[in-house]
matplotlib code that plots the C-alpha trace (Angstrom):
import matplotlib.pyplot as plt

x = [141.2, 140.2, 141.5, 141.7, 140.6, 141.7, 141.0, 142.6, 142.1, 144.8, 146.7, 146.9, 144.3, 142.2, 138.6, 137.4, 138.6, 137.1, 138.5, 136.8, 136.4, 139.5, 142.2, 145.3, 145.9, 149.1, 147.0, 145.1, 148.1, 149.6, 146.5, 146.4, 150.1, 149.7, 146.8, 148.8, 151.8, 149.9, 148.1, 151.1, 153.4, 150.8, 152.3, 151.6, 153.5, 155.3, 156.6, 157.5, 159.4, 161.7, 163.1, 163.3, 165.7, 169.4, 170.9, 167.5, 166.9, 164.9, 166.6, 166.1, 162.9, 161.2, 163.3, 161.8, 158.3, 157.7, 154.2, 155.4, 155.6, 157.5, 155.6, 152.6, 148.9, 148.6, 147.3, 146.6, 143.0, 142.4, 139.3, 139.6, 143.4, 143.4, 144.7, 142.0, 143.3, 144.9, 143.7, 145.4, 144.7, 146.4, 145.7, 147.0, 150.3, 151.4, 150.0, 146.6, 146.5, 147.3, 144.6, 142.0, 143.0, 142.9, 139.3, 138.2, 139.6, 137.9, 134.5, 135.3, 136.0, 132.8, 130.7, 132.6, 132.7]
y = [105.0, 108.0, 108.2, 110.6, 109.3, 110.9, 110.0, 111.5, 111.2, 109.5, 112.8, 113.1, 115.9, 115.6, 114.5, 113.5, 113.9, 113.0, 113.3, 110.8, 111.9, 113.4, 112.2, 114.0, 117.1, 115.9, 113.0, 115.5, 116.3, 112.8, 111.1, 113.4, 112.9, 109.2, 109.3, 111.6, 109.4, 106.2, 107.9, 109.4, 106.4, 103.6, 101.9, 101.6, 104.1, 101.3, 100.0, 103.4, 104.1, 101.2, 103.0, 106.3, 105.1, 106.0, 104.0, 103.7, 104.7, 107.8, 108.8, 112.5, 112.8, 114.5, 117.5, 117.9, 116.7, 117.5, 116.0, 112.4, 110.1, 106.8, 104.9, 102.6, 103.7, 104.8, 102.6, 103.0, 102.6, 100.6, 99.7, 96.7, 97.1, 100.8, 103.3, 105.7, 107.3, 107.0, 106.2, 107.5, 106.6, 108.2, 108.3, 105.0, 103.1, 102.3, 98.7, 100.1, 102.6, 99.8, 97.5, 100.3, 101.1, 97.4, 97.1, 100.3, 99.0, 95.6, 97.4, 99.6, 96.5, 94.8, 97.9, 99.0, 95.5]
z = [116.0, 113.7, 110.2, 107.3, 103.9, 100.6, 97.0, 94.0, 90.2, 88.2, 88.0, 91.7, 92.0, 95.2, 94.4, 97.9, 101.5, 104.8, 108.3, 110.7, 114.3, 115.9, 113.5, 114.3, 112.1, 110.4, 109.0, 106.9, 104.8, 104.9, 103.6, 100.7, 99.9, 100.1, 97.6, 95.3, 95.4, 94.7, 91.8, 90.0, 90.5, 90.0, 93.0, 96.7, 98.8, 100.5, 97.1, 95.9, 99.2, 98.4, 95.3, 97.1, 99.9, 99.8, 97.0, 95.2, 91.7, 92.7, 96.0, 96.5, 94.5, 97.5, 96.8, 93.4, 94.3, 98.0, 98.0, 97.6, 100.6, 101.1, 103.8, 103.6, 103.5, 99.8, 97.1, 93.4, 92.4, 89.3, 87.4, 85.0, 85.2, 84.3, 86.8, 87.8, 91.0, 94.3, 97.9, 101.0, 104.6, 107.6, 111.3, 112.7, 112.4, 108.9, 109.3, 110.5, 107.6, 105.1, 106.6, 106.4, 102.8, 101.8, 103.2, 101.4, 98.2, 98.7, 99.2, 96.1, 93.9, 95.1, 94.2, 91.0, 89.5]

ax = plt.figure().add_subplot(projection="3d")
ax.plot(x, y, z, "-o")
ax.set_aspect("equal")
plt.show()
């Protein structure tokens, strides 16, 4: 499976992007949107998606902010409890994207301290 990997700063601005192998083209945009969403909300995209569903507190937010996404694969990046950015993975199923993101965050935490 080939994935796209996006990292933003805490404001959602893209700082790093890489497309592995032949990741499908929609994954390029989706990974970046997942990273953006996680950074600006401070939540995983899965968590954020729960409040954006019909009847949720922020239902319809995608009309005002079209770059947000509501499905798994985006995670906030924190250092010593402080939000520093967002990570977005796309290219597989939601579960695969989340597993790759979790592993990437684990490696980040080991190296960042």
